[in-house]
N, C-alpha and C positions, 0 to 999 in steps of 0.2 A: 200433402200428403198426412194420412190419420194415422196417429200413433198405434192404436188398436188393431188396425189392419195390416200392418206390416209385420211378417213373419219375424221371430228371432233368429232364424238361421240368416236371411237376408240382412238383419242389421248387424249381426256380428261379422257377416262378411263386409259390408260396408265399412264397419269400424277397422276391421283389418288393412283392407285399402287404404284409408286416411292414414293410418300410423307407420304403414310401411313405405308408401308412396307419395313423396311430398308433391304437394300442389294438387292433388287428387280433388276433384269436386265428387263428394260422396252422395247417393241419393238416399238422403234424410232430409228429414223436416229442417226449415230455414233455422228456427231457435235452436235445434241440436247442432248444425253446422257452425252456427255461429259460437255455442258455448264449446264445441271440440276446438275451434281455432283458439278462443281465449285460455284454454286449457294448456295448449300447446305453448301459447306464448309464456304463461306462467310455471312450465315446467313439470307440469302435473304427469305422472308415470303412467301411461296407457296400460301397464301390462298387470297390473294389481299387486307389484311386489311391493309397494309402499301404502300400506292401510293410514286411514286419517288419525292424525295424533289424539291422544287422549290426555287432555290439557288440564282437567280439575279434578282432583281428588274428592273422593267421597265428602269429609268433612267441610270441604271449601266449598263442594256443590251444595250442600244442604243450607250453607248460610247464603249463598248465592240465590238459591231458589225461592227463599223465604220473603226475599226484597224485591224480586222480580215484579215487573208489573203483571205478567201473565200468570202469575201464581193463582189470580183470584179466578181465572177462569177455565183452570185445567179441571176441576169437578164437572164443567160443562162438558169438556172434551171427552171426560169419560163415560158422560150419560150419552151424548150424541154418536162418538164413535168407539168407546171402549168396549162393551157387550158386544157389537156386531163384529168387531175386531178380533176378540178372542174366540167368538164363535166359528169364524170363517178362517182362522189361521193367520191373521194379520196382526200387524202392531202399529200403533199410532205414536206419533213423536212431536213434541214441541221445542223449539230451538229459539236461541235469542238471535239478535241480529248480527252476529258473527258465525252463525251456523252452528254454534255449540249446542248440542243435544242436551236439554235441561232434565225432559222427563220423556222415558220411552217404556210403554205399558203394551199389554194385550195378550196374545196367544204366547204361553211360557216357552213354547219348542223354538217359536219363532222369535222370539227375544233372545233365546240362547244362541240361536244359528246366526243373527244379526250380530251378537257380540263377537262372534268368531271374525269378523270382518270389521271390527270395531263401530258399528253402527249400535253405539251404549251411550247410556249418560256420563257425560264428560268429554264425549269426543267432538272433533270439530269437521261438520259437513259442510262448510263453505266450498263453493265451487273451485276454489283456487286450492284448497287443501285436498277435497277429494273427490274433484273431478266433477262433470257433468252428472247432476242428481238433482231429484225434484225440490228437497228443502234449499239448497245451495242454489241452484239455478232460478227459484222464485224469490230468493232475496236479492240476487243480481238483478233480476227485471223487473221485482216489484210488482209481480202478479203471479196469477195460479199457474201451475206447471205441472205437466204429466209426463214423467219419462220411463220408458219400460226397455227393458232388458238390454240387447245390445246398444241402445242408446246411452247409456252410462259409459262416461270416458273411459273409467277404469273397469277393466274385464272382472276384477274381484266382485263388483255388482250386477254381472251381466245375468245373473239367476234371479233377479229382482224387477219388481217393478214400483214404482213409488208415484204418488200424487200429493201435490203441496200447494198451500195458500198463505200468503204474507197477512199479517194481523197488523192494522194501524190504530195507531190513538185517535180515537174520534175526535178529539179536541185539537189536536195538531195536525193529522195526517201523517204523523213519523210512524215509520216502521218498528213494532215493538219485537216481532219474532215471526216465526212460521209454523203451522200446524200441517202433519205430513200423515199419511197411510202408506205404508210398505208393506209388501208381502209376493205373493204369486200372481197368477194369469189375471185373476179377478179386479186385481187393481190397476190392469191396463185396460179399463173400460172407462165410457162416460160417466157410469153412476159413481165411481170412485172420485172422480175430480170434481163433480158436482157435491158431492160429500163433504170434503174438505172446503170447498167454497163456501158451502152453506155453516160449516162449522166456525170459520172465519167472521163470517158476518155477524153470526150469533154472539160470537165473542165480544166483536166490537159494539154491538147493540148493550151486551152487559156492561162492558165498560163506561158506556156512556151514561148508563143509569146508576153507576157505581165509579166517580171517578177515582182514579187511583193517587194517592198522596205520598207514595214512598218510593218515588224514581229519584229523590235527591236526599242529601243526609245534612241539610243547614242546621239542625237542632242537634246534632250528636256532639259536636267538636267541643263543646263548652262543658261537658261532663268530667273531663280529666281522662278520658278514656286515650288509650294509645292508638297512632294513625298509622298504619302499613300499607306499603304499595308493593302489588306483586307485579313485575313487569319482564319476569323472565320465561321463555320457552311460549309466549303467548302474542297475539297481535294487539289486543287492547287489554289495558293494564285494570286491574282489580284493587279499588282502594277500599279497605277494610278498617272500621271505626265503630265502637260499641257494640260488637257483635253483629254489626250490617255490613254486606258488603255491596259495592257499587261499581258495576262494568262502565269504564270510561269510554267514550269515541276513540278512534285511533287517533285524532289529532289533539284530542284532551288529554290521551294518554302520554303524548310527546311534550305537552306544557308543563303537566304535572311533573314529570321526571326531569324536566330541564330546573324546574323551580326546586325541587327536594335535592338537586345537586348543588343549588346555589344558597349557600347558609343563609346569606344576607340579601338574597332578592337579586331582580335586574332591571334595567331598563327595558323599555319596550322594544327600542333599536337594538339591544343586546339579544334580547329574547327572538326577535325577527331572525338574526343571523344564526340563532341557534337552531331555529327550525326549520330554514330553508337556504341553499344556494342562491335562490332568486330574491329578489327583492319580493319582501311582503308589504303592501300599502300600510300605514299606520292605523287606517279606518278599517281595514281587514281584521287586524289585531284586535282593536278595540272591540270590535263586534265580538271575536271569537272568546276573549277575555269575559265579555258580559254574559254570553252563554255559559262560560264554565262556571262564573259566579253564581248562577241560578242552580248550578247543579251542586255544587260545593257549599255556598252559602258565604257570607261575609265573615263569620268567626275562622275560617281557613284561608280562604284567597283575600290577599290584601293588596293595594296599587300604590303607585309611588312611592317606591318601586313596585314592581308585581313580586309577590313574595307569598309562600305558605306561612302562614301565622303560628304551624304548631309543628315541632319536631314530627317529621315523616320519616319511618324506618322502612328500608326497601330491600327487597330479596337480592338485588344488585349488590348491594353494600355488606349484606351479610356473607355473601360467596367471598367478595374482597377481604374481608376480615378473616376468614377462615384460611384463605392462602397466606394472607399476612403472618398467620400464626403457625403455618407451615401445615395445617391439618387438612392435607390435600384429598385424602379418601371421604372425609366428611364434606368437602365443598364440593366433590364430584357426586357424591350422594345425594346433595340437595340440588344439583344444579338440572332443571327441567327442560333446558334448552335457550338457546339463543335469545338475547334481548331484542323484544318488540321486531320481530324477525324481517315484516314488512316494510318497518319504516326506512325511510332515506332521509331523516331530519341529522343534519350534521351532528348535533349533540348525540343522538343515539348511534350513528354509526361510529362514532369516535369510542363510545363507552361498550357498545357491544365487540369491537376490534379488540379493545385492551382488555377486555374481561376474558374474550375466546383467547387471546394469546398467553395470558398470566395462567389460566387453567389448563390450556394444552400442554404448556411449557413445564407446568409442575407434575402433569401426567406422565410425560414423555422423560422427563429427569428423573422421576422417581424411580425408573427401572421395575416397577413393582407389576408383574403378570396380571396380577387382578384387577387392577387400576386400567392397566392397558385394554384388556379385555373388555371393562364397561366402557372405555371410550370408545373403542371401534364398534361394540354393538348397539352405539347410538347412531340416529339419523347424520346427526354432524360430524362423527367420528367413523363412519364405515367406510370413505372412501379415502382415509387419510394415510397414505404411503408411508411416512414416516412413523407413524404409531404402529403398523403392521411390522415394519422392519423392526422395530425397538421390540415388540413383543418378540420376535422370532430370535433377536440376541438374548432377550432375558430369560428364553426358555432352554431346558438342557439339551445337549446335543445328542442327536439321536431321537428325539422326542419327535413321534409324528404331529402333534400340534407344531411343533417349531417348523416342521418342513409344509406343512399347511399355511402359515403365516408368511413363511417366504415366498412360498408362491403366490399367495395372493397379493403380497407387495410387488410382486413382480407383474403381475398381471396389471394391476393399476398402473404401473409405470408404462407397461405397454399401451394401454387403453389411453392414456395421457395425450399420446400424441395421434389418436384417433378422435374427429369429431364426432362429440356425444349423440348426434343424430342419428349417425352411423351405426353405433353400437348397439341402440336403441331398436332399430329396423332389423338389425342382425338378430338381436334375440326373440323378437317375436317372430321373425321368420323360422328360427331355429325349433320355437315351440310349436309352430305350425306343422312341421315336418314330424314331429315325434308322436 
C-alpha cells in the first residue's frame, strides 16, 4: 500500500479501529502497523493528549549543537531543503540519535504551528516518546521513512505529513541523527522522500570529505574545568565540560552515573551488578568500557578499579542537596523529570525511586498549594491521587478549586480499579461521538 494514495479519512478510520478494538488488523502499510504495535507496547497515548517532552533548554541546546557532529552539515541542509521549505510552507528539522530536534527551520507560520504540538527545537520525537513519526521511525528502522496524516500514532499529528532519512558516519556506519521534512499534503509524495534521502546522502559525502573530530572530549578534562552530568528527565545523559556538551549513549549514561555515585570507583564485577540483574560477561563489560574510554578519554576514565578521575557534579545530587536543606520549592523548580526514565539498570532504578520518594514526600508534606499544583501539573504527578487529595485539603473550604481537586482525586481512585486500556478506549469513543 502506497502512503501517498491512501486518503486521510481512511487512515484516520484505520487508526481509530486500531486504538479502540484490541487485536484489529488495520489496513495500513506493514511498517506503520509494526510501528503502531511498538507504540502501544511502550504506552504512547494515541489521542494526542500527551505531547513530546521538551527536554533541552535553549542555553543547553546551543552548547550541545555546537559540538554535535551534524553541526557542520546544517548549512548544506539549508541550501538543499531550507529555501524550498520556506517557499512551500514546510519546515525541515535535524535530530540527534535520540530523536531530540536540534534545528527546526523553514516557513515561519509552519514553525509556529509545529511549536504548538512541541515539534520544536529541544523536543524529543523518538518513536517511544512521540509515537509513529518520520524522524522517530526512521531512527527506529535505520532507513528513510515517510509518514502521512493518520499514519501518525498520535492524533495530534494527523494534520501533518513528514519524510525523514537517517545520516550515518561515513567512517563507522554509526547513525549520527536524522533529517526531516514536515508540512502539508505535498510532503506525502515521492519527491519529498527523495529530497530527504538525497540530503542525507549529500551530508554523508560532506562528512567523508571533512571528518568530524569533535565527537569526544578527551582533551578537555585536563584544563581544570568542572565536569557536570545531566541525568534527570532524559533518556541519554549529557556530560558538560569546558563549555562543550557530549550526549552519551543510554548504556554509557548508566555507566558514568554509576561511577559518579561511587566516589572511589568499583570493580568490574560490582559495576556489572549495578548495570543489570542478569549476568554481564566480563568480556562484554570490558569492550563497553573500551568504547567509553574512546569517548571520555583516559584523563577522565580510569581502570583497576573503574573510576572517574575527576569530580563529577550531577543534577541528581543537586536536587538531593536542596531537599536535604529543606528547600523544597527550589528542588521542584529544578526537577525536569525522572532519572534516565527508560533505564532498568538496578543502580538507576534504585536512585530514581529514592529521589522520587524524597521529592514527592517533601511536596506532599509541605501542604503548600502552589507546590502541589506544580507537582500535579507535571507528567509524573498528574495521576497522583495523594497529591490531588492533599491539594483539596490545602485549599480553603468552599473554594471551587478545592472541589475540583477532590473530584479529580475521586475520579483517579475510581479509574485505578479499571484496566488502563479500557479507559483509553472509552475516551477515544467519547471523542468520536462529540
